[in-house]
C-alpha positions, -999 to +999 in steps of 0.1 A: +460+278+422+491+306+413+507+295+379+539+316+371+544+316+334+577+316+310+577+329+274+608+329+255+602+316+222+614+341+197+621+378+200+597+387+232+609+375+269+574+372+289+568+365+328+532+365+339+513+348+369+479+341+368+455+334+396+427+308+395+409+328+421+422+366+411+431+359+378+461+379+359+482+389+386+511+405+371+531+402+337+557+419+317+573+419+282+608+426+269+604+437+233+635+425+216+626+452+182+653+473+188+683+449+193+674+428+159+658+458+137+698+463+124+692+430+107+659+433+098+648+402+115+654+382+139+690+367+153+686+334+169+715+331+184+712+367+196+677+364+208+689+335+227+716+355+248+692+383+257+663+365+266+693+350+294+697+381+305+664+395+307+645+363+319+657+364+357+648+400+362+615+402+345+608+371+370+617+389+399+598+425+391+565+406+382+567+386+414+567+420+430+539+433+410+520+406+426+530+415+456+543+372+461+575+354+468+586+321+453+571+305+475+536+314+469+536+296+434+522+263+428+530+254+396+551+268+368+545+268+327+566+277+300+563+277+265+582+245+248+573+249+218+569+255+186+601+285+183+636+289+177+648+255+194+677+282+214+653+307+229+630+281+237+659+262+261+660+295+280+624+293+296+623+256+296+653+257+314+643+280+339+613+270+344+623+234+353+653+246+377+629+268+394+598+241+394+625+216+411+637+238+437+606+249+447+589+215+447+562+226+426+552+209+391+558+227+356+541+221+326+553+220+291+526+244+272+521+246+235+527+284+223+501+284+197+476+269+223+486+304+245+477+326+216+444+303+208+432+306+250+442+339+253+410+359+244+394+342+275+417+362+294+389+394+282+366+410+302+340+392+274+356+357+273+337+333+247+325+298+254+334+265+237+328+259+214+342+283+185+360+281+158+396+296+158+416+317+135+452+319+148+477+344+128+509+343+144+543+344+129+546+317+105+511+302+117+480+309+100+454+280+111+419+277+114+407+253+147+377+240+157+382+238+191+355+224+221+379+227+257+406+228+262+434+205+239+406+198+222+416+212+186+408+201+152+424+214+124+403+229+097+432+245+073+465+258+077+492+279+056+510+258+027+536+282+025+537+317+037+514+323+065+498+358+069+524+369+098+551+357+075+537+379+044+533+410+060+572+408+072+585+400+040+563+422+018+570+450+046+607+444+035+606+439+002+590+476-001+619+491+024+599+497+051+621+494+089+617+464+112+591+447+125+575+449+090+538+438+096+527+468+115+553+496+094+531+481+064+498+483+082+505+518+089+518+528+050+483+507+040+464+533+059+476+561+038+467+539+003+435+535-016+430+495-017+419+482-057+439+511-073+465+477-077+453+449-088+469+417-065+457+382-063+435+367-032+455+334-034+430+302-027+406+321-015+383+300-041+403+267-038+368+251-016+390+244+015+404+258+045+441+261+037+462+293+029+489+301+009+501+339+005+536+335-012+525+341-046+510+374-035+543+385-017+554+377-059+531+398-070+534+426-049+571+428-064+559+424-098+534+457-089+570+475-074+593+467-107+562+481-125+566+516-107+533+527-117+517+529-082+524+547-053+539+525-023+509+532+001+484+520-025+503+486-031+502+486+007+464+491+010+456+463-017+481+441-003+464+441+027+433+440+017+441+407-004+450+392+026+421+400+049+398+391+020+412+360+024+412+356+060+379+366+066+364+347+034+380+312+048+371+321+091+333+325+077+334+293+058+349+275+085+318+291+110+296+278+082+309+242+079+309+237+118+279+251+124+296+273+147+291+311+157+318+323+176+354+330+159+380+331+182+409+356+168+448+355+180+479+360+171+501+392+160+484+397+130+448+397+151+458+435+161+456+444+127+422+470+130+413+464+093+414+426+096+393+434+130+369+455+114+362+434+083+355+406+110+339+422+130+312+439+100+312+394+087+299+387+120+272+413+124+256+407+090+255+374+102+246+370+138+278+358+150+303+368+177+343+373+171+365+373+203+403+388+204+427+392+233+438+421+245+458+442+224+487+443+248+482+402+250+481+397+207+522+394+206+541+370+222+534+377+263+534+356+293+504+361+301+489+339+280+513+311+292+505+312+328+466+314+317+470+279+296+488+263+325+468+274+350+440+262+326+454+227+322+461+225+358+425+228+369+413+204+339+439+178+358+471+182+343+497+171+368+527+184+354+562+170+354+585+168+385+614+153+372+633+179+357+637+172+324+639+197+297+629+187+266+614+215+239+600+210+206+610+240+180+583+222+155+552+209+173+518+206+153+488+221+177+466+199+170+487+168+179+478+181+217+458+163+241+430+172+260+445+173+302+450+139+319+439+141+355 
């Protein structure tokens, strides 16, 4: 089955084609970083308009890259949520119109399910079951995953997620947009431990997260004026990694699982990967990550999630209805119904 995937939930326009026989045939992503940089964050209306401009051309380019025509498609998957409502509507409307014109089924996909399943696109994919650590934008969650659509929430952020904390802290420090990668680069030049920052909820006894207090502690340290910015960045990053690692370790122990999947933009952080890899090595666990180019939002993960759901029996929809869900809890998803 050949599935076209469309992603437009925030500030990346992604298109991909996944073939259940041949794998990922082609994918492209257009980033809006330059568009939003002057504002220090994503402007929803600008994001939506840029998706409208970019998506048709990307579809043509990806099909050309894959050596396919529209008539070769068997289904179309698209991100239906969560995300920015106006931005989501671009991929949703495009997908439903194309599906109706081609006479193929369309399939709304949960954005975080795309991230969660993206490591299965790697050369050495994980087998089910596994614990998933999702660190994508405004979401930090731990999930027990036993199959496609079989997700049990173990813990989540109660305020700022890890990605939000990175971006907001970077803004406090006057770093350029996007803040997360800029802060990580600055942290590489500093030494953790020279500043004393808290590890929020690390001993809470549950698997929930809270990073808003850490951001406030950084603000206090910066106002103090005695610490180099690179040391503050290094300590901040270390604090986030300590919490994520501790909670992930506890989730694996609680579930009795030995495989951890890490997905989402923060999952590309080299220091986090090193810490999780070392944790796993000591306990003979394994950690799986998506390819670096698939850590940020992309169409490949949506095409793949769609293909997996179609293969598992999902029939998709054929009525052309356009519905998006800006807020959509991942644990409310059901397994595909054949």
